[in-house]
C-alpha positions as CSV (number, residue, x, y, z in Angstrom):
1,M,-38.0,-111.3,37.1
2,A,-41.2,-112.8,38.6
3,D,-43.0,-109.5,38.2
4,F,-43.1,-109.9,34.5
5,G,-45.2,-113.1,34.6
6,V,-45.3,-115.1,31.4
7,L,-42.7,-113.9,28.9
8,S,-43.6,-113.5,25.2
9,P,-41.6,-115.6,22.7
10,A,-39.7,-112.5,21.7
11,E,-38.9,-111.7,25.3
12,K,-37.6,-115.3,25.8
13,K,-35.2,-114.8,22.9
14,V,-34.0,-111.5,24.4
15,L,-33.4,-113.1,27.8
16,A,-31.5,-116.0,26.2
17,A,-29.4,-113.7,24.1
18,V,-28.4,-111.3,26.9
19,R,-27.1,-114.2,29.0
20,M,-24.8,-115.2,26.2
21,G,-23.8,-111.6,25.3
22,K,-25.3,-112.0,21.8
23,E,-27.8,-110.0,19.8
24,A,-31.4,-111.0,20.2
25,A,-32.5,-111.5,16.6
26,I,-36.3,-111.2,16.7
27,G,-36.4,-110.3,13.0
28,S,-34.1,-109.1,10.3
29,A,-36.2,-106.0,9.3
30,R,-38.1,-103.4,11.2
31,P,-41.6,-104.7,11.9
32,T,-44.6,-103.0,10.5
33,A,-47.0,-104.1,13.2
34,E,-47.0,-105.6,16.7
35,T,-47.3,-109.4,16.8
36,A,-47.0,-112.0,19.5
37,G,-43.8,-113.1,17.9
38,N,-42.1,-109.7,17.9
39,M,-43.5,-107.9,21.0
40,V,-41.1,-107.1,23.9
41,R,-42.3,-105.0,26.8
42,G,-40.4,-101.7,27.5
43,D,-40.3,-102.4,31.2
44,F,-38.7,-105.8,30.5
45,I,-36.0,-104.1,28.4
46,R,-35.4,-101.6,31.2
47,F,-35.1,-104.4,33.7
48,L,-32.4,-106.0,31.6
49,L,-30.6,-102.7,30.9
50,L,-30.3,-102.1,34.6
51,G,-28.6,-105.5,35.0
52,G,-31.5,-107.9,35.5
53,D,-31.3,-110.2,38.7
54,D,-30.0,-113.6,39.7
55,S,-32.6,-115.4,37.6
56,A,-32.0,-113.1,34.6
57,P,-28.2,-112.3,34.5
58,V,-27.0,-109.9,31.8
59,H,-23.7,-110.3,30.0
60,E,-21.2,-107.5,30.2
61,D,-21.9,-106.8,26.5
62,G,-25.3,-105.5,27.6
63,V,-28.7,-105.7,25.7
64,R,-28.7,-106.0,22.0
65,V,-32.0,-106.4,20.1
66,C,-32.9,-106.6,16.4
67,G,-36.3,-106.6,14.7
68,A,-38.4,-106.2,17.9
69,W,-41.6,-104.3,18.6
70,I,-40.9,-102.7,22.0
71,K,-44.2,-101.9,23.6
72,G,-44.4,-99.3,26.3
73,E,-42.0,-96.6,27.6
74,I,-38.4,-97.3,28.4
75,S,-37.5,-94.9,31.1
76,L,-33.9,-94.8,32.2
77,R,-33.8,-91.3,33.8
78,Y,-30.8,-91.0,36.2
79,A,-29.9,-94.6,35.5
80,K,-26.4,-96.0,34.6
81,V,-26.4,-98.5,31.8
82,C,-23.9,-100.2,29.6
83,S,-25.0,-99.6,26.0
84,L,-28.3,-99.3,24.2
85,R,-28.3,-101.3,21.0
86,F,-31.7,-101.5,19.2
87,R,-31.3,-102.4,15.5
88,N,-34.4,-102.3,13.2
89,C,-36.7,-102.1,16.1
90,V,-39.9,-100.2,16.7
91,L,-40.4,-98.3,20.0
92,D,-44.0,-97.3,20.3
93,S,-43.4,-95.0,23.2
94,K,-40.8,-92.5,24.4
95,L,-37.2,-93.5,25.1
96,K,-36.4,-91.5,28.2
97,L,-32.7,-91.1,28.9
98,G,-32.7,-87.8,30.8
99,D,-29.7,-87.4,33.2
100,S,-28.7,-91.0,32.4
101,E,-25.2,-92.3,32.0
102,I,-24.4,-94.7,29.2
103,A,-21.0,-96.4,29.6
104,G,-21.0,-97.6,26.0
105,V,-22.8,-96.4,22.9
106,L,-26.3,-95.4,21.9
107,F,-26.8,-97.6,18.8
108,L,-30.2,-97.2,17.0
109,P,-29.7,-98.0,13.3
110,G,-33.0,-98.6,11.4
111,T,-35.0,-98.1,14.6
112,S,-38.3,-96.1,14.8
113,V,-39.1,-94.2,17.9
114,P,-41.8,-91.5,18.7
115,C,-39.3,-89.4,20.7
116,I,-36.0,-89.6,22.4
117,Y,-36.0,-87.5,25.6
118,A,-32.4,-87.3,26.9
119,P,-31.5,-84.0,28.3
120,R,-28.2,-83.9,30.2
121,M,-27.5,-87.5,29.1
122,R,-23.9,-88.7,29.5
123,C,-22.7,-91.2,26.8
124,I,-19.1,-92.4,27.0
125,G,-19.1,-93.7,23.5
126,S,-20.8,-92.5,20.3
127,V,-24.4,-92.1,19.1
128,F,-25.5,-93.9,15.9
129,L,-28.8,-92.8,14.3
130,K,-28.6,-94.2,10.8
131,D,-29.7,-96.8,8.2
132,G,-33.3,-95.8,8.2
133,F,-33.6,-94.5,11.8
134,K,-36.8,-92.5,12.3
135,A,-37.9,-90.2,15.1
136,T,-41.5,-89.0,14.6
137,G,-41.7,-86.7,17.7
138,G,-38.3,-85.2,18.0
139,V,-35.0,-86.0,19.7
140,A,-34.2,-83.9,22.8
141,I,-30.6,-84.2,24.0
142,R,-30.1,-80.6,25.3
143,N,-27.0,-80.2,27.4
144,A,-26.0,-83.9,26.8
145,R,-22.3,-84.9,26.8
146,I,-21.1,-87.4,24.2
147,G,-17.6,-88.9,24.6
148,G,-17.4,-90.0,21.0
149,S,-19.2,-88.9,17.8
150,I,-22.8,-88.4,16.7
151,N,-23.3,-90.3,13.4
152,I,-26.5,-89.6,11.6
153,K,-27.1,-91.0,8.1
154,D,-30.2,-92.1,6.1
155,A,-32.4,-91.0,8.9
156,Q,-35.7,-89.1,9.3
157,F,-36.6,-86.6,12.0
158,S,-39.9,-84.9,12.6
159,A,-40.7,-82.1,14.9
160,G,-42.4,-82.5,18.3
161,G,-44.8,-80.1,19.8
162,D,-42.3,-77.3,20.1
163,D,-41.4,-77.5,16.4
164,L,-37.9,-78.8,17.3
165,A,-37.0,-82.0,15.5
166,I,-33.6,-82.1,17.2
167,D,-33.1,-80.2,20.4
168,A,-29.4,-80.3,21.1
169,G,-28.6,-76.9,22.5
170,G,-25.6,-76.8,24.8
171,I,-24.5,-80.3,23.8
172,V,-20.8,-81.3,24.2
173,V,-19.4,-83.7,21.7
174,E,-15.8,-84.8,22.1
175,R,-15.4,-85.8,18.4
176,D,-17.5,-85.2,15.2
177,V,-21.1,-84.7,14.4
178,S,-22.3,-85.8,10.9
179,F,-25.6,-85.6,9.0
180,L,-24.9,-87.5,5.8
181,A,-26.7,-88.7,2.7
182,G,-30.3,-89.5,3.2
183,V,-30.9,-87.4,6.3
184,Q,-34.3,-85.7,6.2
185,V,-35.3,-83.3,9.0
186,V,-38.7,-81.7,9.1
187,G,-38.6,-79.3,11.9
188,A,-36.0,-77.1,13.5
189,V,-32.5,-78.3,14.6
190,D,-31.1,-76.5,17.6
191,L,-27.4,-76.9,18.3
192,G,-27.0,-73.4,19.9
193,F,-24.2,-72.9,22.3
194,S,-23.0,-76.5,21.7
195,K,-19.3,-77.4,21.9
196,I,-18.1,-79.8,19.2
197,A,-14.4,-80.7,19.5
198,G,-14.3,-82.0,15.9
199,T,-16.1,-81.3,12.7
200,I,-19.8,-80.9,11.9
201,K,-20.4,-82.4,8.5
202,C,-23.8,-82.1,6.8
203,Q,-23.5,-83.6,3.3
204,E,-26.5,-84.3,1.0
205,A,-28.8,-83.8,4.0
206,S,-32.2,-82.0,3.9
207,F,-33.5,-79.6,6.6
208,K,-36.9,-78.1,6.4
209,S,-38.7,-76.0,9.0
210,N,-41.5,-73.5,9.5
211,H,-39.9,-72.5,12.8
212,E,-38.0,-69.2,13.2
213,F,-35.0,-71.2,12.0
214,A,-34.2,-74.5,10.3
215,L,-30.9,-75.0,11.9
216,S,-29.3,-73.0,14.7
217,L,-25.6,-73.0,15.8
218,D,-25.8,-69.7,17.6
219,G,-22.9,-69.3,20.0
220,A,-21.6,-72.8,19.1
221,A,-17.9,-73.6,19.5
222,I,-16.6,-76.0,16.8
223,G,-13.1,-77.2,16.9
224,G,-12.9,-78.3,13.3
225,D,-14.9,-77.5,10.1
226,L,-18.5,-76.7,9.6
227,R,-19.7,-78.2,6.3
228,F,-23.1,-78.2,4.6
229,D,-21.9,-79.3,1.1
230,D,-24.7,-80.4,-1.3
231,S,-27.3,-80.0,1.5
232,T,-30.7,-78.4,1.3
233,I,-32.0,-76.0,4.0
234,E,-35.5,-74.6,3.8
235,G,-35.5,-72.1,6.6
236,E,-32.9,-69.9,8.3
237,L,-29.4,-71.3,9.0
238,R,-28.2,-69.4,12.0
239,L,-24.5,-69.1,13.0
240,I,-24.8,-66.0,15.1
241,G,-21.8,-65.7,17.4
242,A,-20.5,-69.1,16.5
243,R,-16.8,-69.9,16.8
244,I,-15.5,-72.2,14.1
245,E,-11.8,-73.1,14.3
246,G,-11.6,-74.6,10.8
247,D,-13.4,-73.8,7.5
248,L,-17.0,-73.0,6.8
249,S,-18.2,-74.7,3.6
250,L,-21.6,-74.3,1.9
251,S,-20.4,-75.5,-1.5
252,K,-23.4,-76.4,-3.7
253,A,-25.8,-76.0,-0.8
254,R,-29.3,-74.8,-1.5
255,L,-30.8,-72.4,1.1
256,K,-34.2,-70.9,1.0
257,C,-36.1,-68.7,3.4
258,D,-38.6,-65.9,3.2
259,L,-36.2,-63.5,5.1
260,D,-32.7,-64.4,6.1
261,C,-31.6,-67.7,4.8
262,L,-28.1,-67.5,6.3
263,S,-27.2,-65.4,9.5
264,M,-23.6,-65.2,10.5
265,D,-23.6,-62.0,12.6
266,R,-20.5,-61.8,14.9
267,A,-19.4,-65.3,14.0
268,R,-15.7,-66.1,13.8
269,I,-14.2,-68.5,11.3
270,G,-10.6,-69.6,11.9
271,G,-10.1,-70.9,8.3
272,D,-11.8,-70.1,5.0
273,A,-15.4,-69.7,4.1
274,Y,-16.5,-71.5,0.9
275,L,-19.8,-70.6,-0.6
276,L,-18.9,-72.1,-4.0
277,D,-21.9,-72.7,-6.3
278,M,-24.3,-72.1,-3.5
279,K,-27.9,-71.2,-4.4
280,T,-29.8,-69.0,-2.0
281,V,-33.3,-67.5,-2.0
282,G,-33.3,-65.0,0.8
283,S,-30.8,-62.6,2.3
284,I,-27.4,-63.3,3.9
285,G,-26.4,-61.6,7.1
286,G,-22.9,-61.3,8.5
287,R,-22.6,-58.1,10.5
288,G,-19.3,-58.2,12.4
289,L,-18.4,-61.6,10.9
290,E,-14.6,-62.5,11.1
291,V,-13.0,-64.8,8.6
292,A,-9.3,-65.4,9.1
293,G,-8.7,-66.7,5.6
294,D,-10.5,-66.3,2.3
295,M,-14.3,-66.0,1.7
296,S,-15.4,-67.2,-1.7
297,F,-18.7,-66.7,-3.5
298,V,-17.4,-68.1,-6.8
299,G,-20.3,-69.6,-8.9
300,A,-22.9,-68.7,-6.3
301,E,-26.5,-67.8,-7.3
302,I,-28.1,-65.4,-4.8
303,S,-31.7,-64.3,-5.2
304,C,-33.2,-61.8,-2.8
305,D,-36.1,-59.4,-2.7
306,E,-35.1,-57.7,0.5
307,A,-33.6,-54.3,0.8
308,T,-30.2,-55.8,1.6
309,S,-29.2,-59.1,-0.1
310,I,-25.9,-59.5,1.7
311,N,-25.3,-57.6,4.9
312,F,-21.6,-57.7,5.6
313,E,-21.4,-54.5,7.6
314,G,-18.2,-54.4,9.7
315,V,-17.0,-57.8,8.4
316,A,-13.3,-58.6,8.7
317,I,-11.8,-61.0,6.0
318,G,-8.1,-61.7,6.7
319,R,-7.2,-62.7,3.1
320,A,-9.3,-62.3,0.0
321,L,-13.0,-61.8,-0.8
322,M,-13.6,-63.8,-4.0
323,F,-16.6,-62.4,-5.7
324,H,-16.5,-63.4,-9.3
325,S,-18.1,-65.8,-11.8
326,L,-21.5,-65.6,-10.0
327,A,-24.5,-66.9,-11.7
328,N,-26.2,-63.5,-11.5
329,P,-25.3,-60.0,-10.5
330,V,-26.0,-59.4,-6.9
331,S,-27.6,-56.1,-5.8
332,N,-27.9,-54.4,-2.5
333,I,-24.7,-55.6,-0.8
334,N,-23.6,-53.9,2.3
335,L,-19.9,-53.8,2.9
336,G,-19.9,-50.7,5.0
337,L,-17.0,-50.5,7.6
338,A,-15.7,-53.9,6.4
339,K,-12.0,-54.7,6.4
340,I,-10.8,-57.0,3.6
341,G,-7.2,-58.1,2.8
342,A,-7.8,-58.3,-1.0
343,I,-10.7,-58.3,-3.4
344,V,-10.8,-60.8,-6.3
345,D,-13.8,-60.0,-8.4
346,D,-15.3,-59.2,-11.7
347,V,-17.3,-56.1,-12.2
348,V,-20.3,-57.9,-13.7
349,S,-21.0,-59.8,-10.5
350,W,-21.8,-56.6,-8.7
351,G,-25.4,-55.3,-9.1
352,G,-26.6,-51.9,-8.0
353,G,-27.3,-50.5,-4.5
354,T,-24.0,-51.5,-3.0
355,V,-22.8,-49.9,0.3
356,L,-19.1,-49.3,0.3
357,D,-18.8,-46.4,2.8
358,G,-16.1,-47.2,5.3
359,L,-14.8,-50.3,3.4
360,S,-11.1,-50.7,3.6
361,Y,-9.1,-53.2,1.6
362,G,-5.4,-53.9,0.8
363,R,-5.4,-54.5,-2.9
364,F,-7.1,-56.0,-5.9
365,S,-5.8,-59.4,-6.7
366,G,-6.0,-62.2,-9.2
367,R,-8.5,-61.6,-12.0
368,A,-9.8,-58.3,-10.5
369,S,-9.6,-55.4,-12.9
370,T,-7.6,-52.3,-11.9
371,R,-8.7,-50.2,-14.9
372,A,-10.0,-46.9,-13.7
373,S,-13.1,-47.2,-15.9
374,D,-14.1,-50.5,-14.4
375,R,-13.5,-49.4,-10.8
376,I,-15.3,-46.1,-11.4
377,E,-18.3,-48.1,-12.6
378,W,-18.0,-50.2,-9.5
379,L,-18.2,-47.1,-7.3
380,K,-21.1,-45.7,-9.3
381,G,-23.0,-48.9,-8.5
382,Q,-23.4,-47.7,-4.9
383,K,-26.8,-46.8,-3.4
384,A,-28.3,-43.9,-5.3
385,E,-28.1,-41.6,-2.3
386,H,-24.4,-42.4,-1.7
387,V,-23.5,-41.1,-5.2
388,G,-26.2,-38.4,-5.0
389,T,-27.8,-36.4,-2.3
390,S,-25.9,-38.1,0.5
391,F,-22.6,-38.4,-1.4
392,R,-19.9,-40.6,0.3
393,P,-16.3,-39.6,-0.7
394,Q,-14.6,-42.3,1.4
395,P,-15.0,-45.2,-1.1
396,W,-13.4,-43.0,-3.8
397,R,-10.4,-42.1,-1.7
398,E,-10.0,-45.7,-0.6
399,L,-9.9,-46.8,-4.2
400,Q,-7.4,-44.0,-5.0
401,R,-5.1,-45.3,-2.2
402,V,-5.3,-48.9,-3.2
403,L,-4.6,-48.3,-6.9
404,R,-1.7,-45.9,-6.1
405,E,-0.1,-48.3,-3.6
406,S,-0.5,-51.1,-6.2
407,G,1.5,-49.1,-8.8
408,H,-1.5,-48.0,-10.9
409,V,-0.8,-44.3,-10.4
410,E,-2.6,-43.1,-13.6
411,D,-5.7,-45.1,-12.7
412,S,-5.6,-43.6,-9.3
413,R,-5.5,-40.1,-10.8
414,Q,-8.5,-40.9,-13.0
415,V,-10.5,-41.9,-10.0
416,A,-9.4,-38.7,-8.2
417,I,-10.6,-36.6,-11.1
418,E,-13.9,-38.5,-11.3
419,L,-14.4,-37.9,-7.6
420,E,-14.0,-34.1,-8.1
421,H,-16.5,-34.3,-11.0
422,S,-18.9,-36.2,-8.8
423,K,-18.6,-33.7,-5.9
424,R,-19.4,-30.9,-8.4
425,N,-22.3,-32.7,-9.9
426,V,-24.0,-33.4,-6.5
427,G,-23.5,-29.8,-5.3
428,L,-20.8,-30.3,-2.7
429,I,-18.6,-27.6,-4.2
430,G,-19.5,-24.2,-2.7
431,A,-21.7,-25.7,0.0
432,T,-22.5,-23.0,2.6
433,P,-24.1,-22.9,6.1
434,E,-27.9,-22.7,6.1
435,S,-27.7,-19.6,8.3
436,W,-26.2,-17.5,5.4
437,A,-28.4,-15.2,3.6
438,A,-29.5,-16.3,0.1
439,P,-27.5,-13.6,-1.8
440,R,-24.4,-14.4,0.1
441,R,-24.8,-18.1,-0.4
442,W,-25.3,-17.6,-4.1
443,M,-22.2,-15.5,-4.5
444,Y,-20.1,-17.9,-2.5
445,R,-21.4,-20.9,-4.4
446,S,-21.0,-19.3,-7.8
447,A,-17.4,-18.2,-7.0
448,S,-16.5,-21.6,-5.6
449,R,-17.9,-23.5,-8.5
450,F,-16.2,-21.3,-11.0
451,G,-12.9,-21.6,-9.3
452,H,-13.4,-25.4,-9.1
453,W,-14.2,-25.5,-12.8
454,M,-11.1,-23.4,-13.6
455,L,-9.0,-25.7,-11.5
456,W,-10.2,-28.6,-13.7
457,V,-9.7,-26.8,-17.0
458,L,-6.2,-25.6,-16.1
459,V,-4.6,-28.4,-14.1
460,G,-7.1,-31.2,-13.9
461,Y,-7.7,-30.5,-10.2
462,G,-4.0,-30.8,-9.6
463,Y,-3.7,-34.2,-11.2
464,R,-2.9,-32.9,-14.7
465,P,-0.2,-30.2,-14.0
466,V,1.3,-30.5,-17.5
467,R,-2.0,-29.2,-18.9
468,L,-1.0,-25.8,-17.4
469,F,2.1,-25.6,-19.5
470,A,0.0,-26.4,-22.6
471,W,-2.4,-23.6,-21.7
472,M,0.5,-21.2,-21.2
473,L,2.1,-22.1,-24.5
474,G,-1.2,-21.6,-26.3
475,I,-1.9,-18.3,-24.6
476,W,1.6,-17.1,-25.3
477,L,1.4,-17.9,-29.0
478,A,-2.2,-16.7,-29.5
479,F,-1.7,-13.4,-27.8
480,G,1.6,-13.0,-29.5
481,G,-0.1,-13.4,-32.9
482,Y,-2.8,-10.9,-31.9
483,Y,-0.2,-8.4,-30.7
484,F,1.6,-8.7,-34.1
485,L,-1.6,-7.8,-36.0
486,M,-2.2,-4.9,-33.7
487,A,1.4,-3.7,-34.0
488,E,1.0,-3.7,-37.8
489,R,-2.1,-1.5,-37.4
490,G,-0.2,1.0,-35.2
491,V,-1.8,0.1,-31.9
492,F,1.5,-0.2,-30.1
493,A,3.8,2.8,-29.4
494,P,6.9,3.5,-27.4
495,A,6.2,4.0,-23.7
496,D,9.0,6.6,-23.4
497,P,7.3,10.0,-24.3
498,L,10.7,11.4,-25.4
499,V,10.7,8.8,-28.2
500,F,7.1,9.1,-28.9
501,Q,7.2,12.9,-29.4
502,N,10.7,13.0,-31.1
503,Q,10.5,14.9,-34.4
504,D,13.3,12.7,-35.7
505,Y,10.8,9.9,-36.2
506,K,8.3,11.7,-38.4
507,S,9.1,9.2,-41.1
508,C,7.2,6.6,-38.9
509,W,4.1,8.7,-38.6
510,L,1.1,8.1,-40.8
511,D,-0.5,11.1,-42.5
512,G,1.9,13.3,-40.4
513,S,0.3,12.3,-37.1
514,K,2.3,10.6,-34.4
515,E,-1.0,9.2,-33.1
516,R,-1.2,7.0,-36.1
517,A,2.4,5.9,-36.4
518,N,3.5,2.3,-37.3
519,W,6.2,2.0,-34.7
520,Y,6.6,-1.7,-35.2
521,G,8.1,-1.3,-38.7
522,C,9.8,2.1,-38.1
523,A,13.3,1.8,-39.6
524,A,14.3,5.2,-38.2
525,L,14.0,4.1,-34.6
526,R,17.5,4.1,-33.1
527,D,19.1,0.7,-32.3
528,E,19.7,1.6,-28.6
529,Y,15.9,1.6,-28.1
530,P,14.6,-2.0,-27.6
531,G,12.5,-3.0,-30.6
532,L,9.0,-4.4,-30.2
533,S,8.8,-8.2,-30.5
534,P,5.1,-9.4,-30.3
535,L,6.1,-12.9,-29.0
536,A,8.5,-11.4,-26.4
537,Y,5.9,-8.9,-25.4
538,S,3.3,-11.6,-25.0
539,L,5.8,-13.7,-22.8
540,D,6.7,-10.6,-20.7
541,V,3.0,-10.0,-20.0
542,L,2.3,-13.7,-19.3
543,L,5.2,-14.2,-16.8
544,P,4.8,-11.7,-14.0
545,V,8.1,-12.8,-12.4
546,V,10.1,-12.4,-15.6
547,N,11.2,-9.0,-17.0
548,L,12.0,-8.9,-20.7
549,R,11.7,-5.1,-20.8
550,Q,9.1,-5.2,-23.5
551,E,6.3,-3.9,-21.2
552,E,8.6,-1.2,-20.0
553,A,9.4,0.0,-23.5
554,W,6.1,-0.5,-25.3
555,G,2.4,-0.2,-24.6
556,A,-0.9,0.0,-26.4
557,K,-2.2,3.4,-27.2
558,V,-5.5,4.1,-25.7
559,P,-7.7,7.1,-26.7
560,T,-9.2,9.4,-24.1
561,P,-12.2,7.8,-22.3
562,L,-15.6,8.5,-23.8
563,S,-18.3,10.5,-22.1
564,P,-20.6,9.6,-20.5
565,W,-18.9,6.8,-18.8
566,Y,-21.1,3.9,-19.9
567,R,-20.1,4.5,-23.5
568,E,-16.6,3.5,-22.6
569,L,-17.9,0.1,-21.5
570,F,-19.2,-0.7,-25.0
571,A,-16.4,0.8,-27.1
572,L,-14.6,-2.0,-28.9
573,D,-12.0,-0.5,-31.2
574,S,-8.6,-2.0,-31.7
575,Y,-6.9,0.1,-29.0
576,R,-9.3,-0.8,-26.2
577,L,-9.5,-4.5,-27.2
578,T,-5.7,-4.7,-27.1
579,R,-5.7,-3.1,-23.6
580,L,-8.3,-5.6,-22.5
581,A,-6.2,-8.5,-24.0
582,I,-3.2,-7.3,-22.0
583,W,-5.2,-7.2,-18.8
584,L,-6.6,-10.7,-19.3
585,Q,-3.3,-12.2,-20.2
586,T,-1.8,-10.5,-17.0
587,I,-4.5,-12.1,-14.9
588,F,-4.0,-15.5,-16.5
589,G,-0.3,-15.2,-16.0
590,W,-0.6,-14.5,-12.2
591,V,-3.2,-17.4,-11.9
592,A,-1.0,-19.8,-13.8
593,T,2.1,-18.8,-11.8
594,L,0.3,-19.3,-8.5
595,L,-1.0,-22.7,-9.6
596,L,2.5,-23.7,-10.7
597,V,4.0,-22.6,-7.4
598,A,1.2,-24.4,-5.5
599,F,1.8,-27.6,-7.4
600,L,5.5,-27.5,-7.0
601,T,5.1,-27.0,-3.2
602,G,2.7,-29.9,-3.0
603,L,-0.5,-27.9,-2.2
604,L,-2.4,-29.4,-5.2
605,K,-1.2,-32.9,-5.0
606,R,-4.3,-33.5,-2.9
607,D,-5.0,-37.1,-2.0
608,E,-2.3,-38.5,-4.3
609,Q,0.1,-38.6,-1.3
610,A,-2.6,-39.0,1.3
611,S,-2.5,-42.2,3.2
């Protein structure tokens, strides 16, 4: 005690108060300047914090000071003290608490300090930095251990030389950490690899930094919730690899950064993620993010000029992704390889440039549309190359599966048909190896595209099988009518030459020539010979596996081929046209029969039963 010489009036008040276990009230408000009446030396405070001596005993309640100007450094490195309670004080030099052990609390409401340097500090109780607290050169508590909570409210922090306003990496807190209304941080906050047993609550707080991040929780383990409700963050908010047992909430938060404003790569959230009414300027990253519950973007406003606005590649959301009622459509979202329990969305919230390749999801839920037209527009909103030159079929098949398993079978079929159209439009039908010669490639491609087109026309790629019966009915009636007209003109004749040349049927010949006979209306033809029925004849030709004996008994008369041979190619009289019609109907009949058999055996059901 003698080393301090003559004590100042303020120091005498402190000495008297610590003997009685009371607060030394030097002033009620934080001083604006040093005076003889408020100055207390830092060494003197240190002396008392360490227990004083016989001439300056310290009560077990420790040192409590209010309204003092503490001059000089307070260094308590490796020291063990009771509590630090400075209310509305000014410390004009560093408060050094590195490797110290505080048996009580660190209580600094309304106090101004250039810097708190307390790496590896052990504080049994809580830390209070509130009610106008101000740190102009940063707070360094890296790898500290706090037995209670960290309570920060109505406080100001500015960065030190390393651009860190709060350096709390690796800190362990047994209860909660809070940044509440009035907190203003200019500089980066590092809570990377910290362990917080309770909740981190940032509400109506402001963080601004020109550092590589504004607030980092990379690798942090949080036993409760992580909340940034109504807070403003200018700079990157990093949650890379963080483990959050409770919810993540950014409701009504405002995030702004030139690049990534929110990074959540490989983070794990044990509850829900609420980004309700959040406003962001910058991209959102979440590659490999895991959310056990729901993730909601309802009401969010996301603005980004980057190539990817939301990068959720490989994300896993256990329940629902709620992506509806956004303030603006969001373009360039990457959901590639993501796994989502359900999607609750509206189509208008999705902008263009979406990546859906590899996305798997269980169903559409809530207000989400299951209309094929809406979901097809959703798929067409993918990146241009994914619906063009580098076509991705997986999102279409996944949508088919989800709609079908949800009971929307017809919508699933419409998606399947649109997939086939898209494959044709981008040139996937008839694709060949580059090693093939050009003529061979052209022939293969042409044949494949024609066959694919016929498959659409006849059976809707296998998803409209009833269409085949309509075609068969139309072909049967149309060709039956044509055969009737040709029969009236004498084109058809008995196939049996004994009947055709029989003189008993001269009454059927026209102008005495059997070549021009009207056998269809010949009354002299005996009853035992089957009469020509144009509709039955058409059906007999159409159905190759059915024998109505019309083709056996009747046929079209064809004149002798013309010479030279190429004249025959352009001869278009009734006889030759009727023969051509029979050939075409026979070919159609075989094609239709094979398609029908293929459908009935399941060969054309395609992805409708694929899992």
